[in-house]
C-alpha positions in Angstrom: 181.2 145.0 125.7 181.3 147.0 122.5 179.2 150.1 121.7 177.0 149.9 118.6 174.9 152.1 116.4 172.0 150.1 114.9 169.7 151.4 112.2 166.3 149.9 113.0 163.5 149.8 110.3 159.8 149.6 111.2 157.2 148.6 108.7 153.4 148.5 108.7 152.9 151.2 111.4 149.3 152.5 111.3 149.2 156.0 112.8 146.0 158.0 113.6 146.0 161.2 111.7 142.7 163.1 111.6 140.0 160.7 110.3 142.5 158.3 108.7 145.3 155.9 109.6 148.1 155.9 107.0 150.4 153.0 106.8 154.0 154.2 107.5 157.5 152.8 107.7 160.3 154.4 109.6 164.0 154.3 110.4 165.8 155.3 113.6 169.3 155.0 115.0 169.6 153.1 118.3 172.7 153.1 120.4 173.4 150.0 122.6 176.2 148.2 124.3 176.4 144.5 123.5 178.8 141.6 123.2 178.1 140.8 119.5 176.5 142.4 116.5 173.5 140.0 116.7 173.0 140.9 120.4 173.2 144.6 119.5 170.5 144.1 116.8 168.2 142.2 119.3 168.6 144.9 121.9 168.0 147.7 119.5 164.9 146.2 118.1 163.6 145.6 121.6 164.2 149.2 122.6 162.2 150.4 119.6 159.4 147.8 120.1 158.9 149.1 123.6 159.3 152.9 122.8 156.4 154.7 124.6 156.3 157.4 121.9 155.7 154.9 119.1 153.3 152.8 121.2 151.1 155.9 121.8 150.8 156.8 118.1 150.3 153.2 116.8 146.7 152.0 116.1 147.6 148.6 114.7 145.2 145.7 115.5 146.7 142.7 117.2 146.5 140.7 113.9 148.3 143.4 111.9 151.4 144.3 113.9 154.3 146.6 113.2 157.4 144.7 111.9 160.9 145.6 113.1 164.3 144.7 111.7 167.9 145.8 112.0 169.2 147.3 108.7 172.8 148.3 109.6 175.0 147.6 112.6 178.2 149.6 113.3 180.7 149.5 116.1 181.3 153.0 117.4 183.9 154.4 119.8 181.7 156.5 122.1 178.2 157.6 122.9 179.5 161.1 123.5 177.1 163.7 122.0 174.4 161.2 121.2 170.8 161.2 122.4 170.4 157.8 124.0 168.9 155.3 123.5 167.7 156.4 120.1 167.5 159.4 117.8 166.4 160.3 114.3 162.9 158.9 113.9 162.1 159.3 110.2 158.8 158.3 108.8 157.9 157.5 105.1 154.6 156.4 103.5 154.1 152.8 102.7 151.8 151.3 100.1 148.5 150.0 101.5 148.3 146.2 101.9 145.3 146.3 99.5 147.3 148.0 96.7 
């Protein structure tokens, strides 16, 4: 199995902040072992989808879910020095669906 770094993108995350819930997108790096790049992407998205930290902050309704995708997949030599399974959670504001 190969070692992969997968950039996962999340969109449409509603996060409770004070009295509001801004719509956010995010990126994070996920590190997985997999047999193919497609398998690495699936595994990485699954890890983020089940991430307890993200689940705790998300206030999306069932009919308005967070969307996940893999943006970049790279083979890497080693996991040495990396925080597994993911690191680098970066949020950015998204436009409202009504806008």
